Every structure is written in structure tokens, then in C-alpha cells.
C-alpha positions as CSV (number, residue, x, y, z in Angstrom):
1,M,-11.4,6.3,-7.2
2,E,-12.2,6.6,-3.5
3,P,-9.6,8.2,-1.3
4,K,-8.0,5.8,1.2
5,L,-9.6,6.3,4.6
6,T,-6.5,4.9,6.3
7,S,-4.5,7.9,5.1
8,P,-3.7,10.4,8.0
9,R,-3.9,13.3,5.5
10,V,-7.3,12.2,4.2
11,V,-8.6,11.7,7.7
12,R,-7.5,15.2,8.8
13,E,-9.0,16.8,5.7
14,L,-12.3,14.9,6.1
15,L,-12.6,15.9,9.8
16,A,-11.8,19.5,9.0
17,G,-14.3,19.6,6.1
18,L,-17.0,18.1,8.4
19,G,-16.2,20.5,11.2
20,I,-15.6,17.6,13.5
21,R,-13.3,17.8,16.5
22,P,-12.8,14.2,17.8
23,L,-14.5,13.6,21.1
24,K,-12.6,11.7,23.8
25,R,-15.9,10.8,25.5
26,L,-17.0,8.9,22.4
27,G,-13.7,7.2,21.9
28,Q,-13.2,9.0,18.6
29,N,-9.7,8.0,17.5
30,F,-9.7,7.2,13.8
31,L,-7.7,4.2,12.4
32,V,-5.0,5.4,10.0
33,D,-3.0,2.2,9.4
34,Y,-3.8,0.1,6.3
35,N,-2.1,-3.0,7.5
36,L,-4.0,-3.1,10.8
37,R,-7.2,-2.4,8.9
38,E,-6.5,-5.4,6.7
39,R,-5.6,-7.6,9.7
40,I,-8.9,-6.7,11.3
41,V,-11.0,-7.4,8.2
42,S,-9.2,-10.6,7.5
43,G,-10.3,-11.9,10.9
44,L,-13.9,-12.0,9.7
45,E,-13.1,-14.6,7.0
46,L,-15.6,-12.9,4.7
47,A,-17.2,-14.4,1.6
48,P,-18.9,-12.1,-0.9
49,G,-22.4,-12.7,0.3
50,D,-21.7,-12.5,4.1
51,R,-23.6,-10.0,6.1
52,V,-21.4,-7.8,8.3
53,V,-22.4,-5.4,11.2
54,E,-19.9,-2.7,12.2
55,I,-20.2,-0.9,15.5
56,G,-18.6,2.6,15.5
57,P,-17.3,2.9,11.9
58,G,-16.3,6.6,12.4
59,L,-15.0,7.9,9.0
60,G,-15.2,4.4,7.5
61,A,-11.6,3.0,7.3
62,I,-12.7,-0.5,8.3
63,T,-16.0,-0.1,6.4
64,Q,-14.0,0.5,3.2
65,G,-12.2,-2.8,3.6
66,L,-15.5,-4.6,4.4
67,L,-17.2,-3.3,1.3
68,E,-14.3,-4.5,-0.8
69,R,-15.2,-8.1,0.3
70,S,-18.9,-8.0,1.0
71,G,-22.0,-6.3,-0.5
72,D,-24.1,-6.6,2.7
73,V,-22.6,-4.2,5.3
74,H,-24.5,-2.5,8.1
75,A,-22.9,0.3,10.1
76,I,-24.1,1.6,13.5
77,E,-22.8,5.1,14.2
78,I,-24.1,7.3,17.0
79,D,-22.5,10.6,15.8
80,R,-24.8,12.5,13.4
81,A,-22.1,14.2,11.4
82,L,-20.2,10.9,11.0
83,S,-23.3,9.0,10.0
84,G,-24.1,11.7,7.4
85,H,-20.5,11.4,6.0
86,L,-20.8,7.6,5.8
87,R,-24.1,7.9,3.7
88,A,-22.6,10.5,1.4
89,F,-19.2,8.8,1.0
90,F,-20.4,5.2,0.4
91,G,-23.9,5.8,-1.0
92,P,-26.4,3.0,-1.3
93,R,-23.7,0.3,-0.9
94,L,-23.8,0.9,2.9
95,Q,-26.7,0.6,5.3
96,V,-26.2,3.3,8.0
97,Y,-28.0,3.3,11.3
98,E,-27.7,6.5,13.3
99,A,-28.1,4.9,16.7
100,D,-26.6,3.8,20.0
101,A,-25.3,0.2,19.6
102,L,-26.4,-0.6,23.1
103,E,-30.0,0.3,22.1
104,T,-29.8,-1.6,18.8
105,D,-31.1,-5.1,18.2
106,L,-27.9,-6.7,17.1
107,S,-29.4,-10.1,16.7
108,A,-31.9,-8.8,14.2
109,L,-29.2,-7.0,12.2
110,L,-27.0,-10.0,12.1
111,G,-29.6,-12.5,11.0
112,A,-28.8,-16.2,11.1
113,S,-25.1,-16.1,10.2
114,G,-23.9,-12.5,10.2
115,K,-20.5,-11.4,11.4
116,L,-19.6,-8.4,13.5
117,V,-16.7,-6.0,13.8
118,G,-16.2,-2.9,16.0
119,N,-13.8,-0.5,17.7
120,L,-15.5,-0.3,21.1
121,P,-15.2,2.8,23.2
122,Y,-13.7,2.1,26.6
123,Y,-16.6,3.6,28.6
124,I,-19.1,1.2,27.2
125,S,-16.9,-1.8,26.3
126,T,-18.2,-4.1,29.1
127,P,-21.9,-3.9,28.2
128,L,-21.1,-3.9,24.5
129,V,-19.0,-7.1,24.7
130,A,-21.9,-8.7,26.7
131,A,-24.4,-7.5,24.0
132,V,-22.2,-8.9,21.2
133,L,-22.0,-12.3,23.0
134,E,-25.8,-12.3,23.5
135,A,-26.3,-11.6,19.8
136,R,-24.0,-14.6,18.8
137,P,-22.5,-13.5,15.5
138,A,-20.7,-16.2,13.6
139,I,-17.4,-14.3,14.2
140,A,-16.8,-11.1,16.1
141,V,-13.6,-9.1,15.7
142,L,-13.4,-6.4,18.4
143,M,-10.8,-3.7,19.1
144,L,-10.6,-2.9,22.8
145,Q,-8.3,-1.0,25.1
146,S,-5.6,-3.4,26.2
147,E,-6.6,-3.5,29.8
148,V,-10.1,-4.7,28.8
149,A,-8.8,-7.3,26.4
150,D,-6.4,-8.6,29.0
151,R,-9.3,-8.9,31.5
152,L,-11.3,-10.9,29.0
153,Q,-8.4,-13.4,28.6
154,A,-7.3,-13.5,32.3
155,P,-6.7,-17.1,33.5
156,P,-7.8,-18.4,36.9
157,G,-5.7,-16.8,39.7
158,S,-5.1,-13.5,37.8
159,P,-6.2,-10.3,39.6
160,E,-7.5,-9.1,36.2
161,R,-10.1,-11.9,36.2
162,G,-13.7,-10.7,36.6
163,A,-17.3,-11.4,35.8
164,L,-16.9,-10.5,32.2
165,T,-14.0,-13.0,31.9
166,L,-16.4,-15.7,33.0
167,L,-19.1,-14.6,30.6
168,V,-16.7,-14.8,27.7
169,E,-15.5,-18.3,28.8
170,Y,-19.2,-19.3,29.0
171,A,-20.2,-18.2,25.6
172,A,-17.2,-18.1,23.2
173,D,-13.7,-19.1,22.2
174,I,-11.4,-16.0,22.4
175,E,-8.3,-15.5,20.3
176,P,-5.8,-12.6,20.5
177,W,-5.7,-11.2,17.0
178,A,-3.6,-8.0,16.8
179,K,-2.0,-5.3,18.9
180,A,-2.6,-1.6,18.1
181,S,-0.3,1.2,19.1
182,P,-1.4,4.8,19.6
183,G,0.4,5.9,16.5
184,Q,-2.0,3.9,14.3
185,F,-4.8,6.3,15.1
186,Y,-5.6,10.0,14.7
187,P,-5.6,11.6,17.1
188,P,-3.3,9.1,19.0
189,P,-5.1,7.8,22.1
190,Q,-3.2,7.8,25.4
191,V,-3.5,4.0,25.7
192,S,-2.7,1.0,23.6
193,S,-5.4,-1.3,22.2
194,Q,-5.8,-5.0,21.3
195,V,-7.9,-6.8,18.7
196,I,-9.6,-10.0,19.8
197,R,-11.6,-12.5,17.8
198,L,-14.6,-14.3,19.3
199,R,-16.4,-17.4,18.0
200,P,-19.5,-18.3,19.9
201,R,-19.8,-21.9,20.9
202,P,-22.0,-24.1,23.1
203,S,-21.1,-23.6,26.7
204,P,-19.1,-26.3,28.5
205,A,-21.2,-25.4,31.7
206,A,-24.2,-27.5,32.6
207,M,-26.1,-24.6,34.3
208,P,-27.6,-21.6,32.3
209,W,-25.8,-18.3,32.6
210,A,-28.8,-16.9,34.4
211,A,-28.1,-19.3,37.3
212,I,-24.3,-18.9,37.2
213,R,-24.3,-15.1,37.0
214,P,-25.4,-14.2,40.5
215,V,-22.8,-16.5,42.0
216,V,-20.1,-14.9,39.8
217,G,-21.4,-11.5,40.6
218,A,-21.2,-12.1,44.4
219,A,-17.7,-13.6,44.1
220,F,-16.3,-10.6,42.3
221,R,-18.3,-7.9,44.0
222,Y,-16.7,-9.1,47.2
223,R,-13.5,-10.3,45.6
224,R,-11.3,-9.4,48.6
225,K,-13.3,-11.7,50.8
226,T,-13.2,-15.5,50.9
227,L,-15.9,-17.3,48.9
228,G,-17.7,-18.3,52.0
229,R,-18.1,-14.7,53.1
230,A,-18.7,-13.5,49.6
231,L,-21.7,-15.9,49.2
232,Q,-23.1,-14.8,52.5
233,E,-22.8,-11.1,51.8
234,G,-23.6,-11.2,48.1
235,L,-26.4,-13.8,48.1
236,G,-27.8,-13.4,51.6
237,L,-26.8,-17.0,52.7
238,D,-26.1,-17.9,56.3
239,P,-22.7,-19.4,57.1
240,R,-24.1,-23.0,57.2
241,Q,-25.7,-22.6,53.8
242,S,-22.6,-21.2,52.1
243,A,-20.4,-23.8,53.7
244,A,-22.7,-26.6,52.6
245,A,-22.9,-25.3,49.0
246,L,-19.1,-25.0,48.7
247,A,-18.6,-28.5,50.2
248,A,-21.1,-30.0,47.8
249,A,-19.2,-28.3,44.9
250,G,-15.8,-29.5,46.3
251,I,-14.5,-25.9,46.7
252,D,-12.4,-24.7,49.6
253,P,-14.4,-21.8,51.3
254,Q,-11.2,-20.0,51.9
255,R,-10.5,-19.5,48.2
256,R,-11.4,-16.2,46.3
257,G,-13.5,-15.8,43.2
258,E,-10.6,-15.0,40.8
259,T,-9.1,-18.5,41.5
260,L,-12.2,-20.4,40.2
261,T,-12.6,-21.8,36.8
262,L,-15.9,-21.5,34.9
263,L,-16.7,-25.2,35.6
264,E,-16.1,-24.6,39.4
265,F,-18.6,-21.7,39.3
266,D,-20.9,-24.1,37.3
267,R,-20.7,-26.7,40.1
268,L,-21.3,-24.1,42.8
269,A,-24.3,-22.7,41.0
270,S,-25.7,-26.3,40.6
271,S,-25.1,-26.9,44.3
272,L,-26.9,-23.7,45.3
273,G,-29.7,-24.5,42.8
274,A,-30.2,-27.9,44.3
275,R,-30.8,-26.2,47.7
276,G,-33.8,-24.4,46.4
277,G,-32.6,-21.7,44.0
278,G,-33.5,-18.8,46.3
279,P,-30.3,-16.9,45.7
280,F,-30.9,-16.7,42.0
281,S,-33.8,-14.3,42.4
282,Q,-31.3,-11.8,43.9
283,D,-29.0,-9.5,41.9
284,P,-25.7,-8.8,43.6
285,G,-25.2,-5.7,41.5
286,D,-21.7,-6.7,40.3
287,A,-22.0,-5.6,36.6
288,P,-24.6,-5.4,33.8
289,I,-23.8,-8.8,32.4
């Protein structure tokens, strides 16, 4: 019988046996709470034949729960010692890829209807969330630091709202799924975490994200400026162009980016596109999304 990988004693013994000292830079805080593990796995709504891709399995606490429900589990682990442990512990039941998730073709691994789960390190959570949305899993259950999860769910007017918030609104329905305290991990992190669930859906916006993204990027790169000034500085428009685009979209030029809804950004991108589309060839450098 396999030892329970949510046991703090088992986790400490495995790490000692592998000679692993958890690395803060890789976000190596290992889940040691069975109930939280079960809550995370339940969010995937797995049937026996479902394909699951796991990002950052670590010692395999969540992996163990996945394999109890599905026979088609694929794990992406960047740490060589941990990937070796996963192969030895789970054997041929688990497909292990020793790789960086940001350099992995998630769409190819997921196939047509795969699901995805991951405990995402803080330092790469923004590009990884964007990569997950682009891959469009049937369901994604992600554990993130609370401040990142709050940013993804921030409503218009919130100072936490940013470009990634708009990307999530464009691509998926988001649902808060669970909260995680430091004591549910070994070693305990210095921050709390949240689990969110994403279900990709058709966007309510009329314009493609490639057209909306530069406008969103300009608004949040210059978030302390009014939209009129942000468009001028971020997209190289002159005052008359920015004023005309905002007027055509029905948006007060004195507003700031965090107050706009996705559909207002959509109208603004449409307005700018109708004026020739020049700004969309420029990248305001806001974020890699």
C-alpha cells in the first residue's frame, strides 16, 4: 500500500531520503493536507478516462489523488530529483516530463478535452496563467498566492485590477474554489494561497484579444494617468486621436484603466481599429500576456 503523500511525516522522510532541501525560488512548499488535496481534485470533476495534466507535482500529493480517479495523468516537473522520485514512486501509471511548464506545449498534452491542475509558483504565475488560458483545458484548478488570485478576480474600480484580470475575463469563467493556509504545507510558506477554478468559454468581446491587448497594456502600464493620456503615451496617439477614439467608444477620457469593464475595452479597441489599426502593431510592454 502506498504511503499517503499528504502526511507531514512521509513528506519529511521522502525529502530527507532524496537529499532535497525545498527551494524557495521554485516555490517548493509541499501539500500536507488530505482534505485540501481532495477539494482540489474534486474540482476537476474527473471521470475514469479523463486526461489530466499536472503542473508542478512536487512529491505527488495531488498526483496520488488524480491517479485514484484517472488512468491518464501527465505530470510536468522541472526539478530532476523530484521527477526521478515521481517515476520511481508511481511507475508506469504516471507520465512524467522533466521540463519547464512555460516551455511545454500544454495544448498538445491536453489533447481535445484534457483537464489541468497545478500549484503555480509565484514568480511565474502570471505567464503560466496566460499559458493555461491559451491551452484551453476543459477545466483548470490552480493554486496561487492569494494576492495573485485576488488580482484575477478584481472587479472594475479595484486597484488590484490589471491586464491579467482582463485576460481571464476575456477567456474564462473564474470561480473561487478553496483557501489554503501556510500550515497546510511543508515547509509552511510565508503567505496564504487560494485555489481557483477556470472554465474556458467563448469571449463576450467582439474584438480578438490581439486587438484588445495593446489597449489594456497601455491603460495599465500608465495606470496612474487618465485614459486619454495613457493612450497617448502607451500607443503613440496624439491628443485628438485619443479623444476621438474614447468619444466613439462612449468612455470619459478622465477615467483610468482599472475602472473599465472588458466590454468597454472591447469598444475602445474597436474604435481604435476603425481608425486604421496602427496602434495594434505596437507593444506597450505592460506584461507577457
